[in-house]
C-alpha positions as MATLAB code, in Angstrom:
seq = 'XXXXXXXXXXXXXXXXXXXXXXXXXXXXXXXXXXXXXXXXXXXXXXXXXXXXXXXXXXXXXXXXXXXXXXXXXXXXXXXXXXXXXXXXXXXXXXXXX';
ca = [
       5.271   -2.174    6.673;
       4.330    1.538    7.512;
       6.551    1.431   10.633;
       9.469    0.511    8.297;
       8.809    3.579    6.036;
      10.733    6.776    6.803;
      11.076   10.033    5.210;
      14.040    8.926    3.364;
      13.642    6.201    0.737;
      14.028    2.690    1.059;
      14.063    0.300   -1.982;
      11.515   -2.551   -2.380;
      14.272   -5.063   -1.863;
      15.498   -3.208    1.456;
      11.863   -3.127    2.794;
      11.539   -6.873    1.910;
      14.587   -7.714    3.933;
      13.698   -5.502    6.896;
      10.174   -7.120    7.078;
      11.342  -10.589    6.212;
       8.915  -11.181    3.273;
       9.018  -11.125   -0.497;
       9.091   -7.947   -2.574;
       5.626   -9.099   -3.944;
       4.448   -8.744   -0.180;
       6.081   -5.225   -0.038;
       4.044   -4.310   -3.191;
       0.826   -5.597   -1.730;
       1.413   -3.885    1.553;
       2.264   -0.407   -0.333;
      -0.785   -0.665   -2.167;
      -2.942   -1.293    0.942;
      -1.175    1.654    2.885;
      -2.024    3.962    0.008;
      -5.605    2.589   -0.121;
      -5.825    3.221    3.635;
      -4.682    6.929    3.153;
      -1.128    6.838    4.023;
       0.984    9.232    2.059;
       3.402    6.550    0.544;
       5.291    8.021   -2.374;
       7.645    6.288   -4.594;
      10.478    7.241   -7.280;
      13.432    5.880   -8.524;
      15.104    6.136   -5.062;
      12.411    3.699   -3.583;
       9.195    4.206   -1.208;
       9.025    6.638    1.613;
       6.411    8.656    3.542;
       5.810   12.181    2.676;
       4.322   15.252    4.506;
       4.208   17.353    1.589;
       0.780   17.440   -0.638;
       2.826   18.475   -3.721;
       5.064   15.315   -3.564;
       2.005   13.221   -3.078;
       0.303   14.800   -6.021;
       3.335   14.244   -8.199;
       3.615   10.555   -7.289;
      -0.118   10.194   -8.201;
       0.504   11.880  -11.487;
       3.577    9.651  -12.143;
       1.053    6.470  -11.377;
      -1.559    7.684  -13.760;
       0.826    8.095  -16.539;
       1.813    4.623  -16.086;
      -1.656    3.568  -15.976;
      -2.400    5.311  -19.115;
       0.576    3.565  -20.800;
      -0.461    0.052  -19.417;
      -4.022    0.756  -20.806;
      -2.495    1.411  -24.256;
      -0.526   -1.950  -23.962;
      -3.617   -3.880  -23.077;
      -5.768   -2.573  -25.741;
      -2.665   -3.205  -28.345;
      -2.463   -6.934  -27.154;
      -6.303   -7.341  -27.072;
      -6.401   -6.018  -30.706;
      -3.541   -8.460  -31.797;
      -5.378  -11.371  -30.007;
      -8.419  -10.703  -32.035;
      -6.544  -10.524  -35.256;
      -4.731  -13.576  -34.435;
      -7.919  -15.464  -33.771;
      -9.766  -14.205  -36.778;
      -6.892  -15.085  -39.154;
      -5.848  -18.247  -37.331;
      -2.344  -16.763  -37.565;
       0.615  -19.085  -36.718;
       3.592  -17.292  -35.639;
       6.923  -18.423  -36.697;
       8.124  -18.876  -33.003;
       5.023  -20.755  -32.030;
       5.585  -24.335  -30.442;
       3.694  -27.141  -31.790;
       1.309  -28.537  -28.943;
];
């Protein structure tokens, strides 16, 4: 996957088409490349390699903000599940089993 990345952005779909794989496979490959130390950054234009530590830090900061928001969502859903279980709440859109 790294061989397909350039210094100009490519979308996940474009990378998947070029590599002949799924977009999920692209996500996994990008994840592994980052863990392996490759400076793969992403923004609304797609993925690309960077040689600028400021850009890499900015991408890390954006990912951290997403992580914080995801953690808030997880906490909220867990809290909701506890309330539902404790009160045995039947939601109006529940489907009878």
